[in-house]
C-alpha positions in Angstrom: 15.2 8.0 -18.2 16.5 5.3 -15.9 14.4 2.1 -15.6 15.7 0.4 -12.5 14.2 1.2 -9.1 15.1 0.5 -5.5 13.8 -2.1 -3.1 10.0 -2.5 -3.3 9.9 -0.6 -6.5 10.7 2.7 -4.8 12.2 5.6 -6.8 15.7 6.2 -5.4 16.6 9.9 -5.0 20.0 11.6 -4.5 19.6 15.0 -2.9 22.5 17.4 -3.8 22.8 20.8 -2.1 25.8 22.7 -0.8 23.9 23.6 2.4 23.6 20.5 4.7 20.6 21.9 6.5 18.7 22.5 3.2 19.7 19.1 2.0 18.2 17.5 5.1 15.0 19.5 4.7 14.7 18.5 1.0 15.5 14.8 1.9 12.7 14.9 4.6 10.3 16.3 1.9 11.2 13.4 -0.5 10.7 10.9 2.3 7.1 12.1 2.7 6.1 11.4 -0.9 4.8 7.9 -1.5 6.9 5.8 -3.9 10.1 7.7 -3.3 13.2 6.9 -1.1 16.2 9.0 -0.3 19.3 7.1 -1.5 21.8 9.6 -0.2 22.8 13.2 0.2 25.8 15.1 -1.2 27.0 18.7 -0.7 29.5 19.0 -3.6 29.7 18.0 -7.2 32.5 15.6 -6.4 30.5 13.9 -3.7 27.5 13.5 -6.0 29.7 12.1 -8.7 31.4 9.7 -6.3 28.0 8.5 -5.0 26.7 7.8 -8.6 30.0 6.0 -9.5 29.6 3.5 -6.6 25.8 3.4 -6.1 22.5 4.0 -7.8 19.9 6.8 -8.0 17.0 7.1 -10.4 16.7 10.8 -9.8 19.0 13.6 -8.6 17.5 16.7 -7.0 20.4 19.1 -8.0 21.3 22.5 -6.7 23.1 24.7 -9.3 25.3 26.6 -6.9 27.8 24.0 -5.6 31.2 24.9 -4.1 33.4 23.0 -6.6 31.4 23.4 -9.9 27.9 24.3 -11.0 25.2 21.8 -11.1 24.9 22.1 -14.8 28.6 21.4 -15.3 28.1 18.3 -13.2 25.2 17.2 -15.4 27.5 17.6 -18.4 30.2 15.4 -16.8 27.6 12.8 -15.8 26.4 12.5 -19.4 30.0 12.3 -20.7 30.7 9.4 -18.3 27.6 7.5 -19.4 25.4 8.3 -16.4 21.7 8.7 -17.5 20.3 9.5 -14.1 17.3 11.8 -14.3 17.7 15.4 -13.1 15.4 17.9 -11.5 17.1 21.2 -10.8 16.3 22.6 -7.3 18.0 25.9 -7.1 17.9 29.7 -6.4 19.3 30.3 -9.8 16.4 32.0 -11.7 18.1 33.8 -14.6 16.7 32.7 -18.0 20.2 31.7 -19.3 20.5 29.1 -16.5 17.0 27.8 -17.0 17.6 27.5 -20.8 20.9 25.7 -20.2 19.1 23.3 -17.8 16.6 22.4 -20.5 19.4 21.8 -23.1 21.2 19.6 -20.6 18.1 17.5 -20.3 16.8 18.5 -16.9 13.2 17.2 -16.6 12.0 19.9 -14.3 13.3 23.1 -12.6 12.1 24.1 -9.1 13.1 27.6 -7.9 14.0 28.2 -4.2 12.4 28.9 -1.9 9.6 26.4 -2.4 7.0 24.5 -0.4 6.6 20.8 0.2 3.6 20.9 -2.1 5.7 22.4 -4.9 8.4 19.7 -4.6 5.8 16.9 -4.3 4.1 18.1 -7.5 7.5 17.8 -9.3 8.1 14.3 -7.9 4.6 13.1 -8.7 5.0 14.4 -12.3 8.2 12.5 -12.5 6.6 9.3 -11.2 3.8 9.7 -13.8 6.4 10.1 -16.5 8.1 6.8 -15.5 4.7 5.1 -15.6 4.0 6.5 -19.1 7.4 5.1 -20.3 7.1 1.7 -18.7 6.9 -1.2 -21.1 8.9 0.2 -24.0 7.7 -0.5 -27.5 6.3 2.0 -30.0 4.1 4.9 -29.0 1.1 6.4 -30.9 0.4 10.1 -30.7 -2.0 9.6 -27.8 0.8 8.0 -25.7 3.3 10.5 -26.8 1.0 13.2 -25.6 0.6 11.5 -22.3 4.4 11.2 -21.9 5.0 14.9 -22.6 2.0 15.7 -20.5 3.5 13.9 -17.6 6.6 16.1 -17.8 4.5 19.3 -18.2 2.1 18.3 -15.6 4.9 18.3 -13.0 5.2 22.0 -13.3 1.5 22.6 -12.4 1.9 22.1 -8.7 0.0 23.9 -6.0 3.0 26.3 -5.5 2.3 27.6 -9.0 -1.4 28.0 -9.1 -3.0 30.9 -11.0 -4.2 33.9 -9.2 -7.4 33.3 -7.2 -6.6 29.7 -6.4 -5.6 28.4 -3.0 -2.7 25.8 -2.7 -4.5 24.4 0.4 -7.7 23.8 -1.4 -5.9 22.3 -4.4 -4.1 20.0 -1.9 -7.4 19.0 -0.4 -9.0 18.1 -3.8 -5.8 16.2 -4.7 -5.9 14.1 -1.5 -9.6 13.3 -2.0 -8.9 12.0 -5.5 -5.8 10.1 -4.5 -7.6 8.5 -1.6 -10.5 7.3 -3.8 -10.8 3.8 -5.2 -12.2 5.1 -8.5 -13.3 8.2 -10.3 -15.5 10.8 -8.4 -18.0 13.3 -9.5 -17.6 17.0 -8.6 -20.3 16.6 -6.0 -18.6 13.6 -4.4 -15.3 15.5 -4.2 -17.1 18.5 -2.7 -18.8 16.3 -0.1 -15.6 14.6 0.9 -13.5 17.8 1.0 -16.3 19.8 2.7 -16.3 22.3 -0.2 -19.1 23.8 -2.3 -19.7 21.9 -5.6 -18.8 25.1 -7.5 -15.4 25.4 -5.7 -14.7 21.7 -6.3 -15.6 22.0 -9.9 -13.3 25.0 -10.4 -10.3 23.1 -9.0 -11.1 19.9 -10.8 -11.2 21.8 -14.1 -7.9 23.5 -13.3 -6.2 20.2 -12.4 -7.6 18.6 -15.6 -6.1 21.4 -17.7 -2.7 20.9 -16.2 -2.8 17.1 -16.7 -3.0 16.2 -13.1 -6.6 14.9 -13.3 -8.3 12.7 -15.9 -11.9 13.4 -16.9 -14.2 10.5 -17.9 -17.9 10.4 -18.7 -20.4 8.1 -17.0 -23.6 7.6 -19.1 -26.9 6.9 -17.3 -30.1 5.8 -18.8 -31.4 9.3 -19.4 -30.0 12.9 -19.3 -26.5 14.3 -19.8 -23.5 12.1 -19.0 -21.9 12.7 -15.5 -18.4 14.1 -15.5 -16.1 12.0 -13.2 -12.5 12.7 -12.2 -9.5 10.7 -11.0 -5.9 11.5 -10.2 -3.4 10.6 -13.0 
């Protein structure tokens, strides 16, 4: 996990894809996620390596199928050369062997093509959460360790991968309401701001809490049961 960031504290991203058109689309997606900036684009493993030799990226969005060598082979070379840039695989390769090899090479996430902007955004936001969890160094108790690993796992719980019966658009709506709030919200407040029923808002809030995207807290009043309140992690 790299610690340096670009100007203004932005997370610098190198987009690597053999298809220039796809690389441009992915770069445009990255540019729409707050806190991230596209540092460059590359279409071969050699170009990606040359970029990292002369410049800096916190994160590489890496295709596996490159014209000169595979993305995983490139990761191996980067590690041998002492480059510790973080990797999220973004590829059409979906065989279990490649997925397992990506895990063993230290890829933080794996996004299968084709994907939506919401799917990529979920991975990037999970990565940003991981960096926040690791900030400051020092020793970690079990609670903090759980938050660190939850940040990695939470990145895979994006709207593109919702369980059957859930809508990515509704999940996005709930997410935007929480992210735009100055503090935790109740299910009813989320429902009112998103123009949803309280029951629907509650379903999505519970789902997002289970996947580590939302944090639940309790607000105690003078009488009665405590109120559940939710905020975006």
